[in-house]
One Martini backbone bead per residue (centre of mass of N, CA, C, O) as a GRO file, in nm:
protein
  267
    1MET     BB    1   8.878  10.470   7.241
    2SER     BB    2   8.756  10.515   7.532
    3GLU     BB    3   8.667  10.741   7.762
    4TYR     BB    4   8.804  10.606   7.994
    5LEU     BB    5   9.089  10.592   7.867
    6ASP     BB    6   9.127  10.886   7.793
    7ARG     BB    7   9.110  10.994   8.089
    8ALA     BB    8   9.337  10.822   8.208
    9ILE     BB    9   9.561  10.937   8.033
   10GLU     BB   10   9.528  11.228   8.115
   11ALA     BB   11   9.582  11.178   8.420
   12ALA     BB   12   9.863  11.051   8.394
   13ARG     BB   13  10.002  11.293   8.256
   14ALA     BB   14   9.947  11.498   8.480
   15ALA     BB   15  10.101  11.345   8.701
   16GLY     BB   16  10.371  11.329   8.549
   17GLN     BB   17  10.428  11.632   8.552
   18ILE     BB   18  10.453  11.660   8.856
   19GLN     BB   19  10.693  11.457   8.877
   20ARG     BB   20  10.900  11.598   8.699
   21GLN     BB   21  10.898  11.870   8.865
   22GLY     BB   22  10.959  11.723   9.163
   23MET     BB   23  11.218  11.595   9.113
   24GLY     BB   24  11.449  11.681   9.367
   25LYS     BB   25  11.235  11.902   9.543
   26VAL     BB   26  11.135  11.694   9.766
   27GLY     BB   27  11.023  11.558  10.037
   28PHE     BB   28  10.973  11.316  10.309
   29ARG     BB   29  10.785  11.043  10.451
   30GLU     BB   30  10.684  10.793  10.687
   31LYS     BB   31  10.431  10.559  10.712
   32GLY     BB   32  10.655  10.341  10.745
   33TRP     BB   33  10.869  10.107  10.710
   34ALA     BB   34  11.007  10.222  10.421
   35ASP     BB   35  10.734  10.406  10.371
   36LEU     BB   36  10.691  10.636  10.130
   37VAL     BB   37  10.600  10.996  10.117
   38THR     BB   38  10.483  11.266   9.916
   39GLU     BB   39  10.353  11.553   9.785
   40VAL     BB   40  10.333  11.420   9.503
   41ASP     BB   41  10.146  11.192   9.569
   42ILE     BB   42   9.911  11.373   9.661
   43ALA     BB   43   9.887  11.553   9.405
   44SER     BB   44   9.841  11.324   9.204
   45GLN     BB   45   9.579  11.210   9.322
   46LYS     BB   46   9.414  11.469   9.309
   47THR     BB   47   9.430  11.505   9.001
   48ILE     BB   48   9.312  11.240   8.910
   49CYS     BB   49   9.039  11.259   9.058
   50GLU     BB   50   8.941  11.528   8.940
   51LEU     BB   51   8.939  11.447   8.640
   52LEU     BB   52   8.750  11.196   8.667
   53ARG     BB   53   8.506  11.337   8.808
   54GLN     BB   54   8.426  11.524   8.575
   55SER     BB   55   8.332  11.267   8.392
   56PHE     BB   56   8.267  11.063   8.670
   57PRO     BB   57   8.068  11.132   8.933
   58SER     BB   58   7.965  10.820   9.010
   59HIS     BB   59   8.232  10.729   9.078
   60ARG     BB   60   8.476  10.546   9.241
   61PHE     BB   61   8.754  10.525   9.493
   62LEU     BB   62   9.097  10.383   9.500
   63GLY     BB   63   9.370  10.488   9.705
   64GLU     BB   64   9.672  10.483   9.850
   65GLU     BB   65   9.630  10.779  10.008
   66GLY     BB   66   9.347  10.813  10.036
   67GLY     BB   67   9.059  10.959  10.179
   68GLU     BB   68   8.779  11.111  10.132
   69GLY     BB   69   8.557  10.861  10.003
   70MET     BB   70   8.719  10.619  10.006
   71LEU     BB   71   8.776  10.309   9.957
   72GLU     BB   72   8.820   9.991  10.038
   73GLU     BB   73   8.986   9.714   9.947
   74SER     BB   74   8.737   9.515  10.011
   75GLN     BB   75   8.562   9.689   9.770
   76CYS     BB   76   8.689   9.485   9.566
   77GLY     BB   77   8.620   9.268   9.356
   78SER     BB   78   8.460   9.022   9.532
   79GLY     BB   79   8.390   9.274   9.748
   80ALA     BB   80   8.198   9.416   9.570
   81PRO     BB   81   7.930   9.576   9.555
   82GLN     BB   82   7.651   9.558   9.355
   83ASP     BB   83   7.616   9.897   9.375
   84LEU     BB   84   7.944   9.906   9.263
   85PRO     BB   85   8.048   9.918   8.940
   86TYR     BB   86   8.261  10.175   8.962
   87THR     BB   87   8.630  10.171   8.994
   88TRP     BB   88   8.905  10.357   9.080
   89ILE     BB   89   9.248  10.246   9.065
   90ILE     BB   90   9.516  10.411   9.256
   91ASP     BB   91   9.858  10.489   9.179
   92PRO     BB   92  10.014  10.789   9.171
   93LEU     BB   93  10.317  10.661   9.279
   94ASP     BB   94  10.497  10.419   9.156
   95GLY     BB   95  10.800  10.443   9.317
   96THR     BB   96  10.888  10.644   9.550
   97THR     BB   97  11.180  10.567   9.613
   98ASN     BB   98  11.284  10.630   9.335
   99PHE     BB   99  11.199  10.926   9.334
  100VAL     BB  100  11.367  11.017   9.579
  101HIS     BB  101  11.643  10.892   9.425
  102GLN     BB  102  11.624  10.945   9.109
  103VAL     BB  103  11.487  10.699   8.977
  104PRO     BB  104  11.351  10.640   8.641
  105LEU     BB  105  11.116  10.442   8.810
  106PHE     BB  106  10.797  10.569   8.768
  107GLY     BB  107  10.436  10.615   8.838
  108PRO     BB  108  10.128  10.600   8.726
  109SER     BB  109   9.834  10.395   8.825
  110ILE     BB  110   9.537  10.310   8.628
  111ALA     BB  111   9.207  10.174   8.705
  112LEU     BB  112   8.909  10.006   8.586
  113ALA     BB  113   8.633   9.872   8.773
  114ARG     BB  114   8.380   9.594   8.774
  115GLY     BB  115   8.430   9.453   9.024
  116SER     BB  116   8.618   9.188   8.881
  117GLU     BB  117   8.638   9.380   8.633
  118LEU     BB  118   8.868   9.485   8.397
  119LEU     BB  119   8.864   9.762   8.167
  120CYS     BB  120   9.115   9.959   8.238
  121GLY     BB  121   9.468  10.068   8.174
  122VAL     BB  122   9.743  10.272   8.322
  123ILE     BB  123  10.097  10.332   8.250
  124TYR     BB  124  10.344  10.584   8.360
  125ASN     BB  125  10.659  10.714   8.245
  126PRO     BB  126  10.774  11.040   8.270
  127ILE     BB  127  11.082  11.019   8.202
  128LEU     BB  128  11.052  10.816   7.943
  129ASP     BB  129  10.773  10.847   7.806
  130GLU     BB  130  10.588  10.585   7.890
  131LEU     BB  131  10.286  10.441   7.751
  132TYR     BB  132  10.056  10.226   7.904
  133PHE     BB  133   9.776  10.033   7.759
  134ALA     BB  134   9.431   9.905   7.829
  135GLU     BB  135   9.161   9.694   7.709
  136ALA     BB  136   8.913   9.493   7.722
  137GLY     BB  137   8.966   9.304   7.427
  138GLN     BB  138   9.202   9.524   7.283
  139GLY     BB  139   9.466   9.519   7.414
  140ALA     BB  140   9.814   9.611   7.429
  141PHE     BB  141  10.011   9.923   7.485
  142ARG     BB  142  10.289  10.127   7.352
  143ASP     BB  143  10.258  10.408   7.206
  144GLY     BB  144  10.059  10.229   6.994
  145GLN     BB  145  10.204   9.955   7.042
  146ARG     BB  146  10.169   9.637   7.033
  147LEU     BB  147  10.161   9.384   7.276
  148THR     BB  148  10.386   9.098   7.351
  149VAL     BB  149  10.475   8.831   7.480
  150SER     BB  150  10.674   8.601   7.532
  151GLN     BB  151  10.793   8.244   7.451
  152THR     BB  152  10.870   8.145   7.720
  153THR     BB  153  10.879   7.796   7.882
  154ASP     BB  154  11.131   7.827   8.088
  155LEU     BB  155  11.325   7.898   8.358
  156GLU     BB  156  11.619   7.888   8.240
  157HIS     BB  157  11.523   8.128   8.008
  158SER     BB  158  11.435   8.336   8.226
  159LEU     BB  159  11.320   8.663   8.307
  160ALA     BB  160  11.275   8.780   8.624
  161SER     BB  161  11.028   8.913   8.863
  162VAL     BB  162  11.023   9.095   9.179
  163SER     BB  163  10.800   9.176   9.453
  164PHE     BB  164  10.819   9.354   9.751
  165PRO     BB  165  10.745   9.428  10.040
  166THR     BB  166  10.844   9.656  10.256
  167LYS     BB  167  10.845   9.403  10.459
  168THR     BB  168  11.063   9.115  10.451
  169GLU     BB  169  11.048   8.798  10.527
  170GLY     BB  170  11.211   8.488  10.516
  171ASP     BB  171  10.900   8.335  10.494
  172SER     BB  172  10.795   8.467  10.258
  173PRO     BB  173  10.663   8.428   9.949
  174ASP     BB  174  10.856   8.629   9.802
  175PHE     BB  175  11.122   8.507   9.906
  176LEU     BB  176  11.074   8.221   9.798
  177ALA     BB  177  11.052   8.308   9.504
  178PHE     BB  178  11.336   8.423   9.485
  179LEU     BB  179  11.485   8.154   9.538
  180VAL     BB  180  11.377   8.010   9.292
  181MET     BB  181  11.479   8.212   9.082
  182LEU     BB  182  11.780   8.199   9.159
  183ALA     BB  183  11.803   7.885   9.084
  184GLU     BB  184  11.623   7.869   8.788
  185THR     BB  185  11.695   8.129   8.649
  186GLN     BB  186  11.873   8.350   8.463
  187ALA     BB  187  11.725   8.608   8.606
  188ILE     BB  188  11.681   8.905   8.819
  189ARG     BB  189  11.431   9.165   8.874
  190ARG     BB  190  11.408   9.491   9.057
  191MET     BB  191  11.241   9.805   9.008
  192GLY     BB  192  11.039   9.937   9.242
  193THR     BB  193  10.781   9.859   9.046
  194THR     BB  194  10.506   9.679   8.973
  195ALA     BB  195  10.390   9.817   8.726
  196ILE     BB  196  10.650   9.797   8.550
  197ASN     BB  197  10.688   9.499   8.568
  198LEU     BB  198  10.419   9.437   8.413
  199ALA     BB  199  10.483   9.601   8.159
  200TYR     BB  200  10.738   9.432   8.087
  201LEU     BB  201  10.590   9.170   8.051
  202ALA     BB  202  10.394   9.267   7.826
  203SER     BB  203  10.660   9.355   7.635
  204GLY     BB  204  10.888   9.106   7.679
  205LYS     BB  205  11.119   9.156   7.889
  206PHE     BB  206  10.962   8.974   8.071
  207ASP     BB  207  10.852   8.635   8.180
  208LEU     BB  208  10.831   8.675   8.504
  209LEU     BB  209  10.606   8.709   8.800
  210SER     BB  210  10.627   8.809   9.156
  211CYS     BB  211  10.332   8.921   9.364
  212GLN     BB  212  10.202   8.811   9.675
  213CYS     BB  213  10.214   9.110   9.832
  214ALA     BB  214   9.948   9.311   9.762
  215HIS     BB  215   9.782   9.574   9.609
  216ALA     BB  216   9.552   9.683   9.399
  217TRP     BB  217   9.718   9.940   9.299
  218ASP     BB  218   9.974   9.777   9.206
  219VAL     BB  219   9.807   9.566   8.974
  220ALA     BB  220   9.559   9.635   8.801
  221ALA     BB  221   9.677   9.751   8.536
  222GLY     BB  222   9.897   9.527   8.488
  223VAL     BB  223   9.711   9.284   8.458
  224LEU     BB  224   9.568   9.379   8.204
  225LEU     BB  225   9.814   9.407   8.028
  226ALA     BB  226   9.912   9.115   8.048
  227ARG     BB  227   9.661   8.977   7.940
  228GLU     BB  228   9.642   9.140   7.663
  229ALA     BB  229   9.943   9.020   7.585
  230GLY     BB  230   9.915   8.688   7.691
  231ALA     BB  231   9.920   8.628   7.979
  232VAL     BB  232   9.949   8.443   8.273
  233VAL     BB  233   9.707   8.507   8.539
  234THR     BB  234   9.738   8.477   8.895
  235GLY     BB  235   9.737   8.367   9.187
  236PRO     BB  236   9.854   8.215   9.432
  237GLY     BB  237   9.887   7.881   9.332
  238GLY     BB  238   9.664   7.939   9.084
  239THR     BB  239   9.460   8.121   9.159
  240PRO     BB  240   9.236   8.337   9.111
  241PHE     BB  241   9.227   8.649   9.039
  242ASP     BB  242   9.191   8.909   9.307
  243LEU     BB  243   9.144   9.229   9.422
  244ALA     BB  244   9.086   9.139   9.727
  245HIS     BB  245   9.353   8.930   9.665
  246PRO     BB  246   9.637   9.071   9.498
  247GLY     BB  247   9.801   8.843   9.412
  248VAL     BB  248  10.082   8.757   9.177
  249ILE     BB  249  10.106   8.536   8.890
  250ALA     BB  250  10.319   8.581   8.601
  251ALA     BB  251  10.326   8.463   8.253
  252ALA     BB  252  10.392   8.416   7.920
  253THR     BB  253  10.334   8.107   7.978
  254LYS     BB  254  10.199   7.815   8.079
  255GLU     BB  255  10.458   7.653   8.114
  256LEU     BB  256  10.599   7.857   8.301
  257HIS     BB  257  10.383   7.875   8.517
  258ASP     BB  258  10.382   7.575   8.597
  259GLU     BB  259  10.682   7.549   8.674
  260PHE     BB  260  10.678   7.755   8.901
  261LEU     BB  261  10.462   7.623   9.079
  262GLU     BB  262  10.618   7.360   9.120
  263ALA     BB  263  10.865   7.491   9.258
  264MET     BB  264  10.705   7.621   9.493
  265ALA     BB  265  10.588   7.344   9.611
  266GLU     BB  266  10.895   7.250   9.710
  267VAL     BB  267  10.954   7.483   9.948
   0.00000   0.00000   0.00000
């Protein structure tokens, strides 16, 4: 593994320890309607950034909880300045609502990007102690075991996953995707964490994922995992995936991806 990935794993495990110790012991506040944040979110991001800065002082950071010196979302992907080659994209605790309600599906998601290129990514579930990681061109792994997507090629036999934004309107792309999945797929799962949804797609548990209204920190690490495991990953409508506009349609096979896009075009 590269030093980048080594340090990202170290940071994810450190944040995971904070989350294990804090679950059930801290209060929360609302950043917006049903958008929760806890002191553990803040402490996890602080720990991740401090550990990564020790090794990579020239790198920049984009984190869900913001903070002094953080980049804006528009400054990653195709919007990244030419003189800003390395950016750590961090969701310190993806699945905060699960964490607050003590549902054991949450954890840190950390990715390193250079412009539009994703270099490495880590997703960690501290309660189940499951560590997912990937490097560009090197494959995706869970706890050292190589991951491969399923071979499902049609909606009828697929287990789908959908991620909704905090407030979902009836005509939103994610709700329309849910209706397509409800009618066409074998079943749908919503885990409450986009990072783990993507990790489960990479590991072959899920066959299809729609997350069309996302933030870069929601999907950066998971997109690299899914790609390295063999998934087809695009933006909504089949457009190229772009961290600056980070909606995601991901599927285990091209056939399944194409069939889903065709079904979406009909709604």
